[in-house]
DOFIKOL-270657 format. One line per field, with one value per residue: residue number from 1; residue in one letter; x, y, z of N, C-alpha, C, O in turn. Coordinates in pm, 1 decimal. Example, Ala and Ser with C-alpha at 12.3 -4.5 7.8 and 13.67 -1.06 7.14 Angstrom:
<nodes>
num <- [1 | 2] .
residuo <- [A | S] .
n_c1 <- [1319.0 | 1285.0] .
n_c2 <- [-569.0 | -225.0] .
n_c3 <- [780.0 | 708.0] .
ca_c1 <- [1230.0 | 1367.0] .
ca_c2 <- [-450.0 | -106.0] .
ca_c3 <- [780.0 | 714.0] .
c_c1 <- [1320.0 | 1290.0] .
c_c2 <- [-330.0 | 3.0] .
c_c3 <- [780.0 | 787.0] .
o_c1 <- [1423.6 | 1340.9] .
o_c2 <- [-331.9 | 113.8] .
o_c3 <- [846.5 | 803.9] .
</nodes>
This chain:
<nodes>
num <- [1 | 2 | 3 | 4 | 5 | 6 | 7 | 8 | 9 | 10 | 11 | 12 | 13 | 14 | 15 | 16 | 17 | 18 | 19 | 20 | 21 | 22 | 23 | 24 | 25 | 26 | 27 | 28 | 29 | 30 | 31 | 32 | 33 | 34 | 35 | 36 | 37 | 38 | 39 | 40 | 41 | 42 | 43 | 44 | 45 | 46 | 47 | 48 | 49 | 50 | 51 | 52 | 53 | 54 | 55 | 56 | 57 | 58 | 59 | 60 | 61 | 62 | 63 | 64 | 65 | 66 | 67 | 68 | 69 | 70 | 71 | 72 | 73 | 74 | 75 | 76 | 77 | 78 | 79 | 80 | 81 | 82 | 83 | 84 | 85 | 86 | 87 | 88 | 89 | 90 | 91 | 92 | 93 | 94 | 95 | 96 | 97 | 98 | 99 | 100 | 101 | 102 | 103] .
residuo <- [X | X | X | X | X | X | X | X | X | X | X | X | X | X | X | X | X | X | X | X | X | X | X | X | X | X | X | X | X | X | X | X | X | X | X | X | X | X | X | X | X | X | X | X | X | X | X | X | X | X | X | X | X | X | X | X | X | X | X | X | X | X | X | X | X | X | X | X | X | X | X | X | X | X | X | X | X | X | X | X | X | X | X | X | X | X | X | X | X | X | X | X | X | X | X | X | X | X | X | X | X | X | X] .
n_c1 <- [5886.1 | 5651.6 | 5503.4 | 5218.6 | 5008.5 | 4712.8 | 4529.2 | 4207.2 | 4052.5 | 4006.9 | 4054.0 | 3914.2 | 3917.3 | 3898.8 | 3967.0 | 4182.2 | 4370.6 | 4406.6 | 4515.3 | 4750.8 | 4884.2 | 4921.9 | 5086.8 | 5306.3 | 5392.8 | 5478.6 | 5685.9 | 5861.7 | 5978.4 | 6052.9 | 6205.7 | 6026.6 | 5821.0 | 5634.9 | 5346.8 | 5190.1 | 4960.2 | 5078.0 | 5059.4 | 5029.4 | 4896.4 | 5035.9 | 5145.9 | 5354.7 | 5611.5 | 5786.7 | 6081.4 | 6126.3 | 6177.6 | 6147.3 | 6320.4 | 6545.8 | 6812.2 | 6882.4 | 6842.0 | 7039.8 | 7230.6 | 7180.2 | 7419.8 | 7439.8 | 7238.7 | 6913.8 | 6751.3 | 6510.5 | 6164.5 | 5902.1 | 5555.0 | 5338.4 | 5164.4 | 4900.7 | 4805.3 | 5006.3 | 5298.9 | 5634.7 | 5922.5 | 6225.2 | 6371.2 | 6490.1 | 6612.2 | 6672.9 | 6808.3 | 6728.2 | 6498.7 | 6156.6 | 5806.8 | 5459.5 | 5106.8 | 4893.4 | 4635.7 | 4652.4 | 4793.3 | 4824.3 | 4930.9 | 5137.1 | 5433.6 | 5639.8 | 5986.5 | 6171.0 | 6414.0 | 6743.5 | 6973.5 | 7115.7 | 7141.9] .
n_c2 <- [-3558.5 | -3309.4 | -2997.5 | -2802.0 | -2517.5 | -2386.9 | -2094.6 | -1981.4 | -1750.9 | -1403.3 | -1304.8 | -1191.0 | -1043.3 | -1278.7 | -1505.7 | -1409.6 | -1377.4 | -1646.1 | -1744.9 | -1594.5 | -1693.6 | -1960.1 | -1932.6 | -1802.4 | -1999.4 | -2203.7 | -2066.1 | -2021.2 | -2261.5 | -2369.5 | -2306.6 | -2134.4 | -2096.4 | -1824.9 | -1723.7 | -1438.4 | -1163.9 | -863.6 | -515.9 | -364.3 | -538.1 | -738.6 | -1082.1 | -1244.4 | -1469.8 | -1553.1 | -1669.0 | -1733.5 | -1692.5 | -1736.2 | -1850.2 | -1854.1 | -1935.6 | -1880.6 | -1609.6 | -1322.5 | -1183.2 | -855.5 | -594.2 | -356.4 | -213.3 | -110.1 | 199.7 | 262.2 | 205.9 | 15.0 | 49.0 | -207.9 | -396.0 | -597.6 | -703.2 | -735.4 | -920.2 | -942.5 | -1080.5 | -1274.4 | -1244.9 | -1482.7 | -1476.4 | -1207.6 | -1144.9 | -976.2 | -794.5 | -827.1 | -770.6 | -877.0 | -858.5 | -1037.9 | -1120.1 | -1127.4 | -1349.3 | -1635.1 | -1886.4 | -2113.2 | -2280.7 | -2532.5 | -2531.7 | -2796.5 | -2956.7 | -2936.7 | -3007.4 | -2783.7 | -2487.8] .
n_c3 <- [636.7 | 558.8 | 650.9 | 618.2 | 605.3 | 481.3 | 420.5 | 352.0 | 353.0 | 460.5 | 802.0 | 1115.0 | 1445.1 | 1713.1 | 1564.8 | 1421.6 | 1624.2 | 1696.3 | 1456.2 | 1448.9 | 1677.9 | 1598.7 | 1368.1 | 1484.0 | 1664.2 | 1486.8 | 1349.1 | 1556.4 | 1599.6 | 1356.3 | 1031.5 | 790.0 | 493.5 | 427.1 | 274.8 | 160.1 | 102.8 | -8.5 | 95.4 | -134.7 | -296.8 | -430.0 | -433.9 | -205.2 | -124.3 | 150.2 | 291.1 | 626.7 | 986.7 | 1345.6 | 1507.9 | 1767.8 | 1748.6 | 1488.9 | 1441.7 | 1440.0 | 1710.5 | 1839.9 | 1783.3 | 1923.2 | 2181.0 | 2103.6 | 2129.2 | 2040.1 | 2061.5 | 1946.2 | 1895.0 | 1983.3 | 1745.6 | 1714.7 | 1478.0 | 1300.9 | 1220.3 | 1304.2 | 1160.8 | 1112.8 | 810.0 | 594.5 | 339.8 | 292.1 | 519.5 | 732.2 | 946.9 | 873.5 | 804.5 | 813.2 | 748.6 | 949.2 | 881.8 | 607.6 | 536.1 | 338.6 | 321.6 | 503.9 | 511.0 | 629.8 | 600.7 | 485.9 | 689.3 | 603.0 | 722.3 | 780.3 | 986.9] .
ca_c1 <- [5749.8 | 5637.5 | 5386.4 | 5171.6 | 4876.1 | 4658.4 | 4416.0 | 4127.7 | 3987.2 | 4052.5 | 3999.4 | 3909.9 | 3888.1 | 3962.2 | 4028.3 | 4311.0 | 4458.7 | 4437.8 | 4605.0 | 4879.6 | 4947.6 | 4961.0 | 5200.5 | 5418.5 | 5439.8 | 5554.9 | 5808.4 | 5951.2 | 6040.0 | 6096.5 | 6215.2 | 5904.7 | 5788.2 | 5505.2 | 5292.5 | 5093.1 | 4931.7 | 5137.1 | 4965.5 | 5005.4 | 4820.1 | 5123.4 | 5165.1 | 5497.4 | 5649.0 | 5906.5 | 6139.6 | 6149.0 | 6179.1 | 6160.5 | 6410.0 | 6650.0 | 6944.8 | 6905.5 | 6839.7 | 7164.4 | 7220.1 | 7211.0 | 7551.6 | 7414.5 | 7099.7 | 6837.9 | 6670.1 | 6378.2 | 6063.7 | 5788.8 | 5425.7 | 5296.1 | 5044.5 | 4866.4 | 4766.1 | 5127.7 | 5401.5 | 5772.3 | 5996.4 | 6357.7 | 6365.2 | 6609.5 | 6683.2 | 6720.5 | 6886.8 | 6685.7 | 6362.3 | 6046.7 | 5678.5 | 5342.6 | 4977.6 | 4852.5 | 4511.7 | 4683.1 | 4867.7 | 4745.4 | 4991.7 | 5260.5 | 5491.5 | 5766.7 | 6096.4 | 6234.4 | 6548.1 | 6845.2 | 7095.1 | 7171.9 | 7069.0] .
ca_c2 <- [-3512.4 | -3164.7 | -2943.9 | -2686.7 | -2466.0 | -2294.2 | -2015.8 | -1951.3 | -1620.5 | -1308.7 | -1326.8 | -1076.3 | -1075.5 | -1391.7 | -1591.8 | -1350.0 | -1412.3 | -1788.9 | -1758.3 | -1537.8 | -1790.4 | -2076.9 | -1895.0 | -1774.4 | -2129.2 | -2269.7 | -1991.3 | -2031.1 | -2393.8 | -2406.4 | -2210.4 | -2152.5 | -2006.7 | -1763.6 | -1656.2 | -1338.3 | -1056.3 | -737.8 | -403.9 | -319.8 | -641.3 | -846.0 | -1199.9 | -1262.9 | -1586.1 | -1512.2 | -1764.6 | -1658.4 | -1769.7 | -1670.1 | -1936.9 | -1773.1 | -1979.4 | -1828.4 | -1462.5 | -1270.2 | -1098.2 | -716.5 | -548.0 | -256.2 | -204.4 | -4.2 | 277.9 | 277.1 | 106.6 | 19.0 | 15.5 | -341.8 | -404.7 | -740.3 | -745.0 | -746.4 | -1004.3 | -919.5 | -1206.7 | -1264.9 | -1289.8 | -1562.7 | -1440.2 | -1068.9 | -1136.9 | -859.8 | -802.7 | -790.8 | -796.7 | -898.9 | -854.9 | -1175.8 | -1147.2 | -1142.9 | -1473.5 | -1735.8 | -2019.1 | -2127.6 | -2411.9 | -2559.9 | -2565.3 | -2919.7 | -2941.2 | -2995.7 | -3025.4 | -2653.9 | -2419.2] .
ca_c3 <- [650.6 | 547.1 | 719.0 | 543.9 | 642.2 | 381.8 | 467.9 | 233.4 | 355.2 | 561.2 | 934.9 | 1206.0 | 1583.7 | 1780.3 | 1463.5 | 1390.0 | 1736.2 | 1682.1 | 1342.3 | 1490.0 | 1769.0 | 1520.0 | 1285.0 | 1575.0 | 1715.2 | 1380.1 | 1320.9 | 1671.5 | 1598.8 | 1220.8 | 922.4 | 711.1 | 383.2 | 453.2 | 157.6 | 203.0 | 9.0 | 35.5 | 99.0 | -272.2 | -366.7 | -479.2 | -350.2 | -171.8 | -44.8 | 222.4 | 384.6 | 749.6 | 1110.3 | 1475.8 | 1585.2 | 1830.4 | 1704.1 | 1354.8 | 1446.6 | 1497.5 | 1828.3 | 1804.9 | 1824.4 | 2026.8 | 2225.4 | 2037.8 | 2221.9 | 1980.1 | 2096.2 | 1855.1 | 1952.8 | 1940.6 | 1663.3 | 1712.1 | 1343.3 | 1220.7 | 1279.9 | 1260.2 | 1150.8 | 1053.2 | 671.3 | 569.7 | 216.8 | 304.2 | 642.8 | 809.1 | 997.2 | 783.7 | 870.2 | 728.1 | 817.1 | 975.9 | 808.2 | 465.6 | 514.4 | 267.8 | 336.5 | 581.3 | 480.7 | 698.1 | 510.6 | 534.7 | 745.5 | 514.9 | 800.4 | 815.4 | 1094.1] .
c_c1 <- [5746.5 | 5507.3 | 5347.8 | 5032.0 | 4834.0 | 4537.3 | 4338.5 | 4060.4 | 4043.2 | 3984.7 | 4001.3 | 3887.3 | 3966.1 | 4027.8 | 4166.8 | 4412.6 | 4499.7 | 4537.4 | 4744.7 | 4954.2 | 5000.7 | 5085.1 | 5324.0 | 5477.9 | 5524.6 | 5688.0 | 5908.3 | 6029.8 | 6104.4 | 6130.4 | 6095.1 | 5903.1 | 5647.8 | 5463.4 | 5182.6 | 5073.1 | 4989.1 | 5031.3 | 4932.9 | 4931.6 | 4903.2 | 5125.5 | 5314.8 | 5512.4 | 5783.9 | 5956.2 | 6176.2 | 6143.6 | 6172.6 | 6248.3 | 6526.8 | 6789.8 | 6981.3 | 6916.8 | 6967.9 | 7137.0 | 7253.3 | 7347.0 | 7536.7 | 7267.0 | 7031.8 | 6754.1 | 6530.9 | 6286.0 | 5946.5 | 5662.1 | 5381.7 | 5166.2 | 5009.4 | 4825.6 | 4885.3 | 5228.2 | 5536.3 | 5847.7 | 6134.5 | 6350.0 | 6497.1 | 6683.0 | 6737.1 | 6812.7 | 6859.2 | 6541.1 | 6265.2 | 5917.1 | 5569.3 | 5217.7 | 4928.0 | 4728.0 | 4537.5 | 4762.6 | 4775.9 | 4800.2 | 5116.4 | 5309.2 | 5624.1 | 5869.8 | 6165.3 | 6377.3 | 6647.2 | 6978.3 | 7163.1 | 7086.7 | 6956.4] .
c_c2 <- [-3361.0 | -3122.2 | -2815.0 | -2648.3 | -2369.8 | -2225.8 | -1969.0 | -1814.9 | -1532.9 | -1337.4 | -1197.4 | -1128.0 | -1192.6 | -1487.2 | -1541.5 | -1382.6 | -1558.3 | -1811.8 | -1708.0 | -1633.4 | -1910.5 | -2047.3 | -1872.1 | -1904.6 | -2200.5 | -2199.6 | -1997.2 | -2161.2 | -2427.8 | -2283.5 | -2239.4 | -2060.7 | -1955.9 | -1689.4 | -1562.4 | -1235.2 | -927.8 | -627.6 | -354.8 | -423.9 | -755.7 | -961.8 | -1218.4 | -1390.4 | -1554.9 | -1625.1 | -1688.1 | -1750.1 | -1676.9 | -1754.9 | -1855.1 | -1810.1 | -1919.5 | -1675.5 | -1411.6 | -1180.6 | -954.5 | -675.8 | -445.2 | -258.4 | -88.4 | 69.4 | 301.4 | 167.4 | 125.0 | -16.3 | -119.6 | -333.3 | -552.0 | -792.3 | -769.5 | -834.5 | -970.4 | -1051.1 | -1179.8 | -1325.9 | -1358.6 | -1524.0 | -1297.4 | -1049.7 | -1006.6 | -879.7 | -752.4 | -818.7 | -817.5 | -889.3 | -998.8 | -1212.8 | -1172.4 | -1269.3 | -1575.8 | -1876.5 | -2010.4 | -2269.6 | -2425.3 | -2597.1 | -2690.0 | -2894.6 | -3013.1 | -3015.2 | -2895.6 | -2590.9 | -2339.0] .
c_c3 <- [635.3 | 612.9 | 650.2 | 592.1 | 532.6 | 442.5 | 345.8 | 235.6 | 465.8 | 694.1 | 1014.1 | 1347.2 | 1637.2 | 1681.4 | 1425.6 | 1499.1 | 1728.6 | 1568.6 | 1379.1 | 1582.1 | 1692.4 | 1434.9 | 1372.0 | 1628.4 | 1610.0 | 1355.3 | 1435.2 | 1671.3 | 1464.1 | 1137.3 | 833.3 | 590.4 | 411.3 | 327.3 | 205.0 | 92.8 | 67.2 | 30.2 | -41.7 | -356.3 | -422.1 | -381.4 | -328.3 | -92.7 | 17.0 | 311.3 | 511.9 | 871.3 | 1230.3 | 1566.6 | 1637.2 | 1782.8 | 1567.4 | 1354.8 | 1509.8 | 1618.2 | 1787.5 | 1860.1 | 1936.8 | 2062.6 | 2153.1 | 2141.3 | 2166.1 | 2031.2 | 2001.2 | 1931.5 | 1895.5 | 1861.6 | 1650.8 | 1574.3 | 1251.8 | 1294.7 | 1218.3 | 1267.3 | 1093.1 | 913.4 | 636.7 | 441.9 | 221.7 | 425.2 | 718.5 | 853.8 | 892.0 | 858.1 | 766.3 | 814.2 | 829.0 | 895.4 | 659.8 | 434.5 | 447.7 | 287.1 | 422.6 | 557.0 | 553.4 | 593.9 | 565.0 | 580.7 | 655.7 | 587.9 | 837.7 | 923.2 | 1038.1] .
o_c1 <- [5830.1 | 5414.2 | 5432.1 | 4947.7 | 4910.4 | 4453.8 | 4397.1 | 4015.3 | 4116.4 | 3872.5 | 4078.8 | 3843.9 | 4085.6 | 4133.1 | 4257.8 | 4528.3 | 4616.0 | 4632.3 | 4844.8 | 5074.8 | 5111.6 | 5177.9 | 5433.5 | 5599.9 | 5631.6 | 5791.3 | 6028.1 | 6135.0 | 6199.5 | 6089.2 | 6065.1 | 5974.5 | 5552.9 | 5535.8 | 5093.6 | 5155.6 | 4953.8 | 4926.4 | 4821.5 | 4906.6 | 4848.1 | 5109.0 | 5393.0 | 5433.1 | 5882.6 | 5882.5 | 6249.0 | 6110.1 | 6190.0 | 6250.8 | 6599.1 | 6877.5 | 7099.5 | 6992.9 | 7002.3 | 7034.7 | 7345.2 | 7385.5 | 7612.4 | 7182.4 | 7088.7 | 6693.9 | 6443.5 | 6325.3 | 5898.7 | 5662.9 | 5387.3 | 5069.8 | 5080.7 | 4812.6 | 4869.6 | 5241.5 | 5551.4 | 5838.7 | 6158.1 | 6325.0 | 6603.8 | 6805.2 | 6839.7 | 6886.0 | 6950.7 | 6470.9 | 6287.6 | 5917.9 | 5583.6 | 5221.9 | 4921.9 | 4717.0 | 4453.8 | 4796.0 | 4664.5 | 4727.6 | 5191.7 | 5236.5 | 5711.3 | 5845.6 | 6213.0 | 6451.8 | 6637.4 | 7082.1 | 7257.2 | 6974.1 | 6883.5] .
o_c2 <- [-3291.3 | -3201.3 | -2728.6 | -2734.6 | -2280.9 | -2289.2 | -1922.6 | -1767.1 | -1579.4 | -1387.8 | -1106.1 | -1241.5 | -1205.7 | -1543.8 | -1620.6 | -1412.1 | -1591.1 | -1888.8 | -1770.9 | -1652.5 | -1957.3 | -2128.0 | -1916.8 | -1918.3 | -2252.2 | -2265.2 | -1979.9 | -2171.1 | -2505.8 | -2171.8 | -2355.3 | -1960.5 | -2034.1 | -1602.4 | -1601.9 | -1220.4 | -887.6 | -644.3 | -308.7 | -400.8 | -859.7 | -942.9 | -1208.9 | -1416.6 | -1533.0 | -1672.8 | -1589.0 | -1868.1 | -1555.6 | -1734.3 | -1793.4 | -1723.8 | -1909.1 | -1618.9 | -1452.0 | -1112.5 | -933.2 | -716.9 | -447.2 | -300.4 | 20.4 | 8.3 | 353.9 | 51.2 | 236.3 | -100.8 | -141.8 | -270.7 | -625.7 | -913.3 | -817.8 | -825.2 | -969.5 | -1124.2 | -1075.5 | -1445.6 | -1298.3 | -1537.4 | -1269.7 | -951.1 | -936.9 | -968.7 | -648.9 | -883.2 | -781.7 | -909.2 | -1071.8 | -1325.2 | -1232.5 | -1294.0 | -1600.2 | -1974.7 | -1913.3 | -2366.4 | -2339.3 | -2682.8 | -2689.5 | -2819.7 | -3133.9 | -3036.5 | -2895.1 | -2633.8 | -2274.2] .
o_c3 <- [693.0 | 628.0 | 626.0 | 616.7 | 495.0 | 507.0 | 248.0 | 131.4 | 553.1 | 698.5 | 985.4 | 1367.0 | 1610.7 | 1710.9 | 1400.6 | 1469.1 | 1752.2 | 1583.2 | 1344.7 | 1566.5 | 1718.2 | 1430.5 | 1337.9 | 1636.8 | 1641.9 | 1341.9 | 1412.9 | 1734.6 | 1458.5 | 1168.4 | 804.4 | 585.6 | 418.6 | 278.7 | 280.3 | 2.6 | 178.1 | -32.0 | -66.6 | -474.6 | -458.0 | -260.9 | -422.9 | -2.2 | -53.2 | 397.6 | 505.8 | 861.2 | 1218.3 | 1687.9 | 1559.0 | 1777.3 | 1534.5 | 1276.4 | 1620.9 | 1626.0 | 1708.4 | 1969.6 | 2033.9 | 1983.6 | 2143.4 | 2229.6 | 2235.1 | 2042.3 | 1979.3 | 2021.0 | 1774.6 | 1905.7 | 1582.7 | 1555.8 | 1139.7 | 1416.7 | 1096.2 | 1366.0 | 1032.0 | 899.5 | 648.7 | 435.8 | 159.6 | 433.1 | 762.3 | 805.7 | 829.2 | 962.9 | 649.4 | 935.7 | 730.1 | 846.5 | 592.5 | 318.7 | 493.9 | 271.5 | 415.7 | 579.2 | 540.4 | 508.9 | 678.5 | 517.4 | 634.4 | 525.2 | 917.1 | 948.5 | 1113.1] .
</nodes>
């Protein structure tokens, strides 16, 4: 079974919070492909996750703290093997990557 969410337009306010919760919930449980419009206008499909078992543990503690931006979501990018982010309002599709037996 596959699971896919398509968004047809930009959102603001509470709808944005609902969308962020929905995307975060999926990424916390699954590896997903998130399609979004980049700031430069390009469309990008990024395989990513927030599954703790997949994200590597940091070697050292970072002393940097970033200010939380509720309009942006940071995720672990599976093809780049590093943290990336996207604007939640620019997400057009989220697709669960079928489990092929790998982590």
